C-alpha positions in Angstrom: -52.6 -70.4 117.0 -55.3 -68.5 118.8 -57.8 -69.5 115.9 -56.6 -73.2 115.2 -60.2 -74.4 115.5 -60.6 -73.2 111.9 -58.0 -75.6 110.8 -59.6 -78.5 112.4 -62.8 -77.6 111.3 -61.8 -77.6 107.6 -60.1 -80.8 108.1 -62.8 -82.6 109.5 -65.0 -81.2 106.6 -63.2 -83.9 104.4 -60.3 -82.6 102.5 -58.4 -84.5 100.1 -55.3 -85.2 102.1 -56.9 -88.0 103.4 -57.9 -89.2 107.1 -54.2 -90.0 108.5 -52.9 -86.4 107.1 -53.4 -83.7 109.4 -52.5 -80.2 108.7 -51.7 -76.9 111.0 -50.5 -73.8 109.7 -48.0 -72.9 112.2 -45.4 -70.2 112.1 -41.9 -71.6 111.7 -42.9 -75.3 111.6 -40.3 -77.1 109.7 -40.4 -79.5 106.8 -41.2 -83.1 107.9 -42.4 -86.6 106.7 -43.6 -89.7 107.6 -44.2 -93.7 106.9 -46.4 -96.1 108.8 -47.0 -99.6 108.7 -50.3 -101.1 109.9 -51.3 -104.7 109.9 -54.9 -105.6 110.0 -56.6 -109.1 110.2 -60.3 -109.6 110.9 -62.0 -112.9 110.9 -65.8 -113.5 110.3 -67.7 -116.5 112.1 -70.9 -117.6 110.7 -72.7 -121.1 111.0 -69.3 -122.6 111.7 -67.8 -121.3 108.8 -65.1 -118.6 108.9 -63.8 -115.9 106.4 -60.7 -113.8 107.1 -59.5 -110.9 105.8 -56.2 -109.2 106.1 -54.6 -105.8 105.0 -51.0 -104.7 105.3 -51.0 -100.7 104.5 -48.1 -98.5 104.3 -49.0 -94.7 103.9 -46.6 -92.1 103.3 -46.9 -88.7 104.2 -45.2 -85.4 103.7 -45.3 -81.6 105.0 -43.7 -78.9 103.2 -43.9 -75.2 104.0 -43.9 -73.0 101.0 -44.1 -69.5 102.5 -45.4 -67.6 105.5 -49.0 -69.0 106.1 -48.7 -71.2 103.0 -48.0 -75.2 103.0 -48.4 -78.3 101.3 -49.2 -81.6 102.3 -49.1 -85.0 100.2 -50.0 -88.1 100.9 -50.3 -91.6 99.3 -51.1 -94.8 100.4 -50.4 -98.7 99.4 -51.4 -102.1 100.9 -51.8 -105.5 100.2 -55.0 -107.1 101.2 -56.2 -110.7 100.9 -59.6 -112.7 101.3 -59.8 -116.3 102.3 -63.5 -117.6 102.1 -64.6 -121.0 101.5 -61.0 -122.2 101.3 -60.4 -119.8 98.3 -57.9 -116.8 98.5 -58.7 -113.4 96.8 -56.0 -110.8 96.4 -56.1 -107.1 96.0 -52.3 -105.1 95.9 -51.7 -101.8 94.9 -51.3 -98.1 95.3 -54.2 -95.4 96.2 -53.9 -92.1 94.4 -51.5 -89.3 95.3 -53.3 -86.5 97.0 -51.9 -83.0 97.7 -53.5 -80.2 99.8 -52.3 -76.6 99.8 -53.3 -74.3 102.4 -53.3 -70.5 103.0 -53.9 -68.7 106.1 -55.0 -64.8 106.2 -55.4 -62.6 109.1 -53.9 -64.5 111.9 -55.5 -67.9 110.9 -58.9 -66.3 110.7 -59.3 -67.3 107.2 -58.1 -70.0 105.5 -58.1 -71.0 101.7 -57.5 -74.7 100.3 -57.0 -76.4 97.4 -56.9 -80.1 96.8 -55.6 -82.4 94.2 -56.2 -86.0 93.8 -53.8 -87.4 90.9 -55.2 -90.7 89.2 -51.9 -92.7 90.2 -53.9 -95.7 92.2 -55.0 -98.8 91.0 -57.8 -99.0 89.0 -59.9 -101.5 86.4 -60.1 -104.0 88.9 -60.6 -108.2 88.3 -64.7 -108.8 89.0 -63.7 -112.4 89.8 -60.8 -111.5 92.5 -60.3 -108.0 93.2 -63.7 -106.7 93.4 -64.8 -109.2 96.1 -61.6 -108.1 98.3 -62.8 -104.2 97.9 -66.2 -105.0 98.6 -65.1 -106.8 102.2 -62.7 -103.6 103.1 -65.8 -101.5 102.4 -68.2 -102.9 105.1 -68.5 -100.4 107.7 -67.7 -102.5 110.8 -64.5 -103.2 109.6 -61.6 -100.7 110.7 -58.8 -100.7 108.0 -56.6 -97.8 107.2 -57.1 -97.8 103.4 -60.3 -98.5 101.4 -60.2 -96.8 98.3 -57.8 -97.4 95.5 -57.6 -95.4 92.2 -60.0 -92.7 90.9 -60.0 -90.2 88.3 -58.8 -86.6 88.7 -59.9 -84.6 91.7 -60.2 -81.2 93.1 -61.4 -80.0 96.3 -61.8 -76.2 97.0 -61.9 -75.4 100.6 -62.8 -72.1 102.4 -63.6 -71.3 106.1 -63.2 -68.8 109.0 -63.1 -68.4 112.9 -63.8 -65.9 115.6 -64.3 -65.9 119.2 -67.7 -66.1 120.5 -67.1 -65.1 124.4 -64.8 -67.9 125.8 -65.4 -70.4 122.7 -63.6 -70.3 119.5 -65.8 -71.0 116.6 -64.8 -72.3 113.2 -67.0 -72.7 110.0 -65.7 -74.3 106.9 -67.1 -75.4 103.4 -65.9 -77.6 100.6 -66.8 -78.8 97.4 -65.3 -82.2 96.0 -65.2 -83.1 92.4 -63.9 -86.3 90.7 -63.7 -86.9 87.3 -64.4 -89.9 85.0 -62.3 -93.3 85.3 -62.9 -97.0 84.9 -63.4 -98.8 88.2 -63.8 -102.5 87.3 -63.0 -104.4 84.3 -66.1 -104.0 81.5 -67.4 -100.7 83.5 -66.2 -97.6 81.8 -66.8 -94.0 82.4 -67.9 -94.1 85.7 -68.5 -90.6 87.2 -68.9 -90.4 90.9 -71.3 -87.7 91.8 -69.5 -84.3 93.4 -69.8 -83.9 97.3 -70.2 -80.5 99.3 -69.4 -80.4 102.9 -70.2 -77.8 105.4 -68.6 -78.1 109.4 -69.1 -76.1 112.5 -66.5 -76.4 114.9 -66.1 -75.0 119.0 -63.5 -75.5 121.5 -62.9 -74.0 124.8 -60.3 -74.1 127.4 -60.9 -74.8 130.9 -57.7 -74.8 132.5 -56.4 -78.3 132.0 -59.6 -79.2 130.3 -60.3 -78.6 126.8 -64.0 -79.2 125.4 -64.7 -79.5 121.6 -67.7 -80.3 119.7 -68.5 -80.0 115.8 -71.0 -80.9 113.3 -70.7 -82.0 109.8 -73.1 -81.8 106.8 -72.0 -83.7 103.6 -74.4 -83.9 100.6 -73.8 -86.0 97.4 -74.3 -85.9 93.5 -75.5 -88.6 91.8 -73.0 -91.1 90.6 -73.3 -92.0 86.6 -71.9 -94.6 84.0 -71.6 -93.5 80.4 -74.0 -90.6 81.6 -77.0 -92.3 83.0 -77.4 -92.0 87.1 -76.8 -95.3 88.7 -76.7 -94.1 92.4 -76.9 -91.4 94.7 -75.8 -91.6 98.3 -77.7 -89.8 101.0 -76.9 -87.0 102.8 -75.1 -87.5 105.9 -74.9 -85.5 109.5 -72.2 -86.3 112.0 -72.2 -84.8 115.6 -69.4 -85.5 118.3 -68.4 -83.8 121.4 -65.1 -84.4 123.4 -63.2 -83.6 126.1 -59.6 -83.5 127.0 -57.8 -83.2 130.3 -53.9 -82.8 130.5 -52.2 -83.1 134.0 -48.6 -83.2 134.4 -47.7 -86.9 134.3 -50.9 -87.8 132.0 -53.7 -87.0 129.4 -57.0 -88.3 129.7 -59.4 -88.0 126.6 -62.8 -89.1 125.3 -65.3 -88.6 122.5 -69.0 -89.3 121.7 -70.5 -89.1 117.8 -73.3 -90.1 116.1 -73.6 -90.3 112.2 -77.0 -90.2 111.0 -77.5 -91.3 107.5 -80.3 -90.9 105.1 -81.7 -93.1 102.3 -80.0 -93.7 99.4 -81.5 -93.4 95.6 -80.9 -96.3 93.4 -81.6 -96.2 89.6 -82.2 -99.7 88.6 -85.1 -99.9 86.0 -87.4 -98.1 88.5 -85.9 -95.8 91.0 -86.1 -97.2 94.7 -85.4 -95.1 97.7 -83.5 -97.5 100.5 -81.4 -97.2 103.6 -78.1 -98.9 102.8 -76.2 -98.1 105.7 -77.1 -97.7 109.4 -76.9 -95.1 111.5 -73.8 -95.3 113.7 -72.8 -94.1 117.4 -69.3 -94.4 118.5 -67.9 -93.5 121.8 -64.1 -93.8 122.9 -61.6 -93.3 125.6 -57.8 -93.1 126.0 -55.4 -92.3 128.7 -51.8 -91.6 128.2 -49.3 -91.5 130.8 -45.9 -89.5 130.8 -43.2 -92.4 131.6 -40.3 -89.9 130.5 -39.3 -86.9 129.0 -40.3 -88.1 125.6 -42.0 -91.4 126.1 -45.9 -91.6 126.8 -47.9 -94.8 126.8 -51.2 -95.8 127.8 -54.7 -97.7 127.2 -57.7 -97.2 124.8 -60.9 -98.3 124.1 -63.9 -97.5 121.9 -67.3 -99.1 121.0 -69.5 -98.6 117.9 -72.9 -99.4 117.2 -74.4 -99.6 113.9 -78.2 -100.0 113.2 -79.7 -102.3 110.7 -80.4 -101.2 107.3 -83.6 -101.7 104.8 -82.1 -104.7 103.0 -82.4 -107.0 105.9 -78.7 -106.5 106.9 -79.1 -106.5 111.1 -77.3 -104.2 113.6 -73.4 -104.2 114.4 -71.8 -103.8 117.6 -67.9 -103.7 117.7 -65.7 -103.1 121.0 -61.9 -102.1 120.7 -59.1 -102.7 123.3 -55.6 -101.6 123.2 -53.0 -99.7 123.9 -50.3 -96.8 122.2 -46.8 -95.8 122.6 -45.2 -92.7 121.6 -41.7 -92.0 121.8 -39.4 -89.4 120.8 -36.1 -90.8 119.6 -34.4 -87.5 119.3 -35.3 -83.7 118.3 -36.2 -84.7 114.9 -37.5 -88.3 114.9 -40.4 -89.6 116.7 -42.1 -93.2 116.7 -45.8 -94.0 117.3 -46.7 -97.6 118.0 -50.5 -99.2 118.9 -51.9 -102.4 119.3 -55.8 -103.1 119.2 -58.2 -106.2 119.3 -61.6 -105.9 118.3 -64.4 -108.2 119.1 -68.2 -108.1 118.4 -71.1 -109.1 115.9 -72.7 -107.7 112.9 -75.9 -108.9 111.0 -77.9 -108.7 114.4 -75.7 -111.2 115.9 -75.6 -113.9 113.1 -72.2 -113.1 112.4 -69.4 -113.0 114.9 -66.5 -111.3 114.2 -62.9 -110.6 115.6 -60.1 -108.3 114.7 -56.3 -107.2 115.4 -54.5 -104.2 114.4 -50.8 -103.6 114.9 -49.3 -99.9 114.1 -45.9 -98.7 113.7 -45.0 -95.4 112.6 -41.9 -93.2 112.3 -42.1 -89.3 111.6 -39.0 -86.9 111.0 -38.8 -83.3 110.9 -35.8 -81.2 109.1 
């Protein structure tokens, strides 16, 4: 546990286990599993016309200790989605890929090696007249939904990292390489090969009595996407910088984070090469207060703000505020309940589109 920072660094480096699946190599941790339900609803108002987007997501994850300092995480998500625009309903329903992550720590968690596998079991060959329009709405960076990705090709991620103490600071560095094989994403589009992804993460944290300070830097580089062997798109490199403070008192816990995501220019190979910034840089800040209301009950408010800069294609900036509350309850020694309610408001495209959203989350975890 002394070098737990290394595990945080590796997970933030983008392991295939997914954003909602977390990992900690802790001695004696029992097998566990969980399922959650998240309802997300978004409305976009432009010139008196409203477009509605809804998602019901039900991800499932499991944790299995295989041996001392050796564990496996398994994760699969599923969702039902509907987009209503101009009085027409479009739907996209199905599974994501099954993802598994195997991790082994060495030398009292000073070193970690990991292998992630993405099994191509999810929904692919989306219909271009209906399902693709829903996926495009889900992929907008100003929309917050738990599931954006459906089926892909066979994927392998290799991860390695190390950690040490620098004075009073725990420091970890991790690197991962992600390969995804060919698959057919849409009807009529075959042999699509996403570019490989290389990620490096450096993380720090330090304990000051009741206060924990942390920071991390994540660098990601992408290979070119190809269709039938021809390059069609290359995502820009990205650098994410974030810092956080977490104060734990006897009856409450106060946490805050701030971060900035810098995106470069993307290469588009459409006849003549072009170099444009498709997604603007993003600033985010969030805070949460949890109050211990009982032996196994914690609840409190949360707030966050995101600002996304304009891009090079004429799409304006976005500003989104989220307000909500969370509740966690230990039903027994083995069962825990997590719930949350969040309301979003803001605008996008430089104020031309007003947006609002609602998200309701309910999750249950159980340990053996």
